[in-house]
C-alpha positions in Angstrom: 185.9 -125.5 -47.7 183.2 -124.2 -50.5 180.2 -125.4 -51.2 180.2 -128.1 -53.8 178.2 -127.0 -56.6 174.9 -129.9 -58.5 177.5 -130.5 -61.1 180.7 -131.5 -59.1 178.5 -133.8 -57.2 177.8 -135.5 -61.0 180.8 -135.6 -60.8 182.0 -137.6 -57.8 179.0 -139.8 -58.6 180.4 -140.5 -61.8 184.2 -141.2 -60.8 183.1 -143.5 -58.3 180.6 -145.7 -60.8 183.4 -146.3 -63.0 185.7 -146.9 -60.2 183.3 -149.2 -58.6 181.5 -150.7 -61.6 177.6 -150.7 -61.5 177.4 -154.3 -59.8 179.3 -152.9 -56.7 178.1 -150.3 -56.1 174.7 -151.9 -53.9 176.9 -154.1 -51.8 179.1 -150.8 -50.9 176.4 -148.8 -49.8 174.8 -151.8 -47.7 177.7 -152.0 -46.0 178.6 -148.3 -45.4 174.7 -148.4 -43.8 175.5 -151.5 -41.8 178.6 -149.9 -40.9 177.3 -146.6 -40.1 174.0 -148.0 -37.6 177.2 -149.9 -36.0 178.7 -146.3 -34.9 175.4 -145.0 -34.2 174.4 -147.1 -31.9 178.4 -147.9 -30.3 178.4 -143.8 -29.3 175.1 -144.5 -28.1 176.0 -147.2 -25.4 179.7 -144.9 -25.2 177.4 -142.6 -23.4 174.9 -144.2 -21.9 178.0 -145.7 -19.7 179.1 -142.4 -19.3 175.9 -141.5 -17.4 175.4 -142.0 -13.5 173.3 -145.4 -12.3 171.2 -144.9 -9.7 171.4 -148.1 -7.2 167.7 -149.3 -6.6 167.0 -151.0 -3.6 164.2 -152.6 -2.0 163.3 -150.1 1.4 162.8 -153.4 3.6 166.8 -154.7 2.0 168.7 -156.6 4.7 172.3 -154.6 5.7 175.0 -156.2 4.1 177.1 -158.3 5.5 180.8 -157.6 5.9 182.4 -160.5 4.4 185.9 -162.7 5.4 188.5 -161.1 2.5 189.8 -164.4 0.7 193.7 -165.9 -0.4 193.3 -165.5 -4.2 194.3 -169.3 -5.0 197.9 -169.4 -7.0 197.8 -172.9 -8.9 201.2 -174.2 -8.8 203.3 -175.2 -11.7 204.9 -178.4 -12.2 208.3 -179.0 -14.3 207.5 -181.9 -17.1 210.7 -184.0 -15.7 213.7 -184.1 -17.7 214.4 -186.7 -20.3 217.6 -187.3 -22.2 217.8 -189.3 -25.4 220.0 -192.1 -25.3 223.2 -191.3 -26.5 224.8 -192.9 -29.9 228.5 -193.7 -30.2 229.4 -193.6 -34.1 231.3 -197.6 -34.5 234.8 -196.1 -36.1 235.2 -196.2 -39.2 237.4 -199.2 -41.8 238.5 -198.6 -44.8 238.5 -202.2 -45.7 234.9 -203.6 -47.0 233.4 -206.2 -44.6 233.9 -209.4 -45.3 229.6 -211.7 -46.0 230.5 -214.6 -44.1 227.8 -217.7 -44.9 225.3 -218.4 -42.4 223.9 -221.8 -41.5 220.9 -221.5 -44.5 223.4 -220.0 -46.3 225.8 -222.7 -46.1 223.6 -225.4 -47.1 222.7 -224.3 -50.4 224.9 -226.0 -53.0 225.8 -223.6 -56.2 224.0 -225.6 -59.4 
């Protein structure tokens, strides 16, 4: 990869300034800095996890007690009861209009 000259670096910075704008550059730099800090700590923690850890046991510690293995508890799953919807049977279609018979209140009234 060829070395970058100062003029080329200035041109790249000018293009970045035009793409992102002067107002968003501080936010962009801040977020890149935070991302690099998180990456650095994760890489360090990854390296620490690979290192063997020597167990530190006190000198007068009691010997470990053998325990019997316990079977895992498996919960029983009960299915909810199946509910069937009521069956609605439609009445047969008739082409004749329904006749209206007066009810008790309608029969007592007289039209004027």
